[in-house]
N, C-alpha and C positions, 0 to 999 in steps of 0.2 A: 480884576483887581481881588484880592483876596480879603475877607471881611472875617476878624478874630473878635471873640467875647473876651472881655476881661473882667472878672470878680472879684471885688474887695474884699469878700469873706466877713462879712458883717452878719451876726446872729439875731438880729431882732430888731423888732419896729422901734420907735423913737419912744414909746411911753416903754418899752420893757427896756433900753440903755437906760433909761432915767432912772430907772428904778434899781439899778446899781447890780453888778456882778453878774449880767447875765451870762458873760462866757463860761460860768461854771453850772449854768443850770442844764441837765441833760437834756430835757423835752424839748428845750430849744436848737441843740445841737442836732437833734433827731430830726426836729424839722428842718434845720439848716441841710441837713443831707438829702432830705428828702425834695427838697426845693430845686437845690443843686440839680439833684438827678434828671428830673423835671425840666431845667434848661439846658442839661447836655442833651438831652433826647432831645428836644425842640430843635436846639441849634444842628444838629444830625440831620435832621429832617430836612432843615429847612436852606441848609447850603452852605454855612458859615465854615471856616477853615480848623478855628480852633477854640477853645474852652480853657481860659487863662487864671491862675491864681499865683500872688504872690507867695513868699516866706514868711511869716511870724508868729513869737511864742509869747507866752505869759500872758495873753490878751484876757484877763479875766473880765475886763468890761464888756467884752462881746463886739468890739469894731471890728477884730479881722482874726479870725478863727481858720487859720491855712497854716497850722503848724508842722505839715510834714510835706514838703515839696511831693516824695516819691510816692507818695501812701494817696494822696490826692491826685497826682496825675494816674496813678492805675485805677482809681474811682473814676476818675471822667470815660479811661479809656474801656473800660469793664461795662460803661453804660451806651456807649455809641458803638457803631459800625464803620463810620467813617472818620468820623469827626476825630482832629489830633488833640492830645493834651498839650497845654502848654505851661510852663513852669516859668514865671519872670516874677523874681527867679531864687537862686538859690544865693545865699546871702553870705558869700564867699570867706569872709574875716572869720564867720564862724563855724566852719568845719574845716576837717581836713580833705585837701584838692583831691588826693587819690582816692578816698572813700567817695566823695562827689562822684570822679570819673566813675568807677565801678558801679556806683548807686543807678547814675544814669544810664550806662552800658546795658546794666540789666532790666531797667526800665523799658530801654528801647526794644528790648527783645520781646520782653512780655508782649507791647504794643505794636510788635513789627512794624517801627518804624513811625508810628503815628505819634510823633512827638516832637516838641521845640523846646528848646532851655533858653533862659537868659540868665544871667548872673547879675547881680547888683552887691552893694557895699554896704548898707544898715544903714539904718536913721535913728531907730528906736533904743536909745540909751540901758532902759531897762533890761529890754531880753539879750542886747549885743554885749553888754557886758556881761551879762550871767551867761551866756554862751560862747565866750570870746575862745576861738582855737588858738590863739596865741597870746601871750601875755603883754599884758600894756596897749592890746588894740579897743577901739572904743567906736563908739557909733561917728558919723557925720552926717549933715545937711548941707544946706546951699549955705548959710554963714560960715560955719568951718571951710568950705571951700573958697569962699571969696576970701577969709582969714589969712586963706593958706597956712594954719595952724599947725604944731606939731600933732592934734589929733587926727586931721586929715591927713595930714604925710603920711602918718603909720600905717591908717587905715588903707590911704591907697596904695602905698606898696605892697602892704599886705595881699590885697587884693588881685593887683597886676600879677603878682608873683603867683599866685595860685591859680590864675585863668592860665597861665603857663603851663603849669605843672598838670592840670588837666588837660589841656590838649596835648602834652607830651605822652600822657597816658592813653588819650585816645588815639592818636596817629602812630605810637611804635610798639611791638610785639614786646620789648623789653628796653627799659631806660634806667637812668639815674639822672639824679637833677641834685646839685647845692648850690643851694641862694641865701640870701640874706636870713630868711625865715622857717624856711622848709629844706631838708634834704634827706633823699630817698638812695639807697639805704644810708642809715647813720653811718658817721663817721668810722671808719675801720669797718665796716660792712658788718653785715649779721652772721650767726650760724648756718651752717649747711646742713646737708640732707642728702643720702645715697639718691634719694628719688629725686632729688633737684637735677643732678647729674643725668641720671637715665631717662629721665622723662620729661623733663623740664630746659631750663634753660636761667642764664644770669648768676651761676654759680664760678668762682675761679677754679685752677688746680688746685689750690691749697683748701677746698671746700668751704668756700668763704662767699655770702652772698653779694654780689657789687652790681647787679641790675634785679629790679622788680617790674613786674607787669598785670595787667588787673586781667582777670577773669570773670565774664567774658569781654572781650572788645565788642563797640558798637554793633548792632546790628545792620545799621545807616553808617555807609562809609563815606568819609573818615569818622562821620560823627553825625548827631542829629544837628538841626539848622540850630544856628547860636547868634542869640541877641542880645544886645546890650539896654537894657533896661531902662528907659525914663531920664536920659541923657540931659542934663543942665549946664554941665562944666566941659568947655572947650579941652582941658587936658583928657578927661574921660573919652572925648571923642576921637582923640588923637589916639588913643591906646586901643579903640575899639579900629580904629582904621588900621592900625600894624597888625591886632590878631584876628581882624576879619568877623567881627559882630555887626549884625545888622542894626541899627539905632532904634528904638521905640520913642515916639517923641509926641506928647501930649501938650504941646505949648501952642498959642493961641498966635504969638507974634511971629507971623510969616518972615520978617526981617531977620528976626534971631534964627528961625529954621533955614531959612536960605543960607545964610553965614556957617551954621553948623552942616548942610551939604556940602556946600563949597569946601570946607575947613577938611571935612573928612575925607573929600575926593582928591583934595591935592596930598594928606598925610599919606594917605593909601599910595598916592603916585609916587612918591617918595622913598616908600618902602617897598616898590618893586610890583603894588598890586594897580592894576588897572580896573578901576571898579565904573560901573554903570549909576544914574542917579537912581534906579530902579531898586537897586542893590545897598545902597547906602542906607537909608531908613525906613521905618514907616510911621506913620503917621496918625493922629484920631485923638478921638476926647470923649467926653461925657454925654452920652446918648441922651436926649430928652425929646421924643417926637410925638408932637399932637397938632391937631388943627387949631385948638383954642390958646390964645393969648394968656387967658385967666389962668387955665393948667398948667401952662408953660412956666409962666410966673411962681405961681404955689409949688411945681416939681423943682424947679430952681431953688427956692427959699430953701425946700428939703434937704436935697442935695447940700446946699451952703452949712445950713445947720451939721449937718454931719462932718463937713470938713473942717468949719469953724470950732467945733467941739472936741476933734482928734489932729487932723491931720496938720492945719496952721499953727498949732502951739509946737508941733514937733519938727516944725522949719521946711515943711511942705508948701508949695505953691497950689493953689488953685488951678486945677487943669482946663484946658480947652473945652468949651461946652457946644456940642452939635445938637443945637435948639432951634424948635419949630418945626412947619408943616415940611411932607417927604422935599418940596421944591424948596425949601430955605434951605435945609439940612445938605441937599445934593448941590447947592449954589456954594455952600461951604466946603466941602469936598473939591468941587469943581475948583474954585479958586485955589485953595492949596494945592493941588495936584499939578495946575498948570504952572506954580510958582517951583513944584520941588521935584515932582516926575516917579512921586513912589506907586507902588502896584500892590501894598498893602496897608487896611486900616484896622485900627483898635478900637474896639468901641466897649469903654466902661459901660455900665447900666444899673439900675437901683435895686440890684441884687439884694436881699435878705431886708433890708430897711422898706423897700416898699412891697405891696401884695403881688404873688406871682400871676395875676390874672391883668393885672396893669402891664406888668412886664412882658406875660408872652404876648400880649396885642401890640406891644411894640416894637418886639423883637419880627414879629410875622408880619410887620407893616413896614420896616425897613427891608426885610429880606424880598416883598413882594412889590414895594414903590420905589425904593431907594438904589437897592445893589444891582437891578438890572441895568440902570443907566450909565454902570461903569463896569459889568463883568456879565460874561454868559456862564452855563453851566457845563462843566466836564460830563464825561462819561457815567463818574461814580456820584453823581449832582452836587459838587461843591462850586461853588463861584470862584471864577478864575480870570 
């Protein structure tokens, strides 16, 4: 089994966040980068598979300072020898998908394949509204998805079409696309150039550009491993089953998880894809490893403060929590694995709002006392 680490990007301790505007304090961001580098280097040594970050912008409060997926991915890769950078993920309704495809391909080369990538839909209205790639797109969350309202529908349409465009750009030397929201090249084509005809492709006999291609194409062929980050909607599960993205699930309801696994498998089968259960999804939760019940309660309360103040009002659900002793956590993973059959586990941890010494000890104990029960290490030192 492979184990991935997932940071939230929080920049400060509780008292620093409560002071306000922590996201704009340079000394806190410098500390965040230094702490992040330490976690990356430790994870690299211990055998974790990747170090992952989400994408968020404009977070002046300091809760999620993860505002450039490519640069953060390069930062992770530059401080590790073996560890993969994980981007979970690009919020596609706020990007031109061809530019995303090219940026990921470039980063894939810079890291020589040490990269995994996910795509998400965006639930923060403030920054999704400000960064919207298509006029009219807005953020969505569980409430919008359940209501099946126009805001969720437009976001979903743009997201799904953008995934298709990214994959076209990765998988084809040259391509064109005409969809509801994106068209490449634009209608009527683009102005050509003699060099396109002599050294490239995509230009017709009249000197009009009819196809485009990204440069470079991915280092990993056909592209880096693709994940559907944090699925809660079966419609999103269906989309990823068709498109081939592995789900990342932080739900503690194993009945729901098993229904998700079964839904994905059946939809993939109808789409002509025979998918093994271990390729359907990865499972995980917030890691709280301790031998003390009192410390476990205090740490869970700290994490819940973080969630209650920030994520819950955004419509997010509190994630699964892997809490207790190494034996307790191992039983939780084993029970989920017996139901679902996954071979990858994602672990959120208290990066940023807890002290590094506490977090380092937890990551070491997990790697030494839990991970070996589910995995061995390969020649490079990674759990598999």
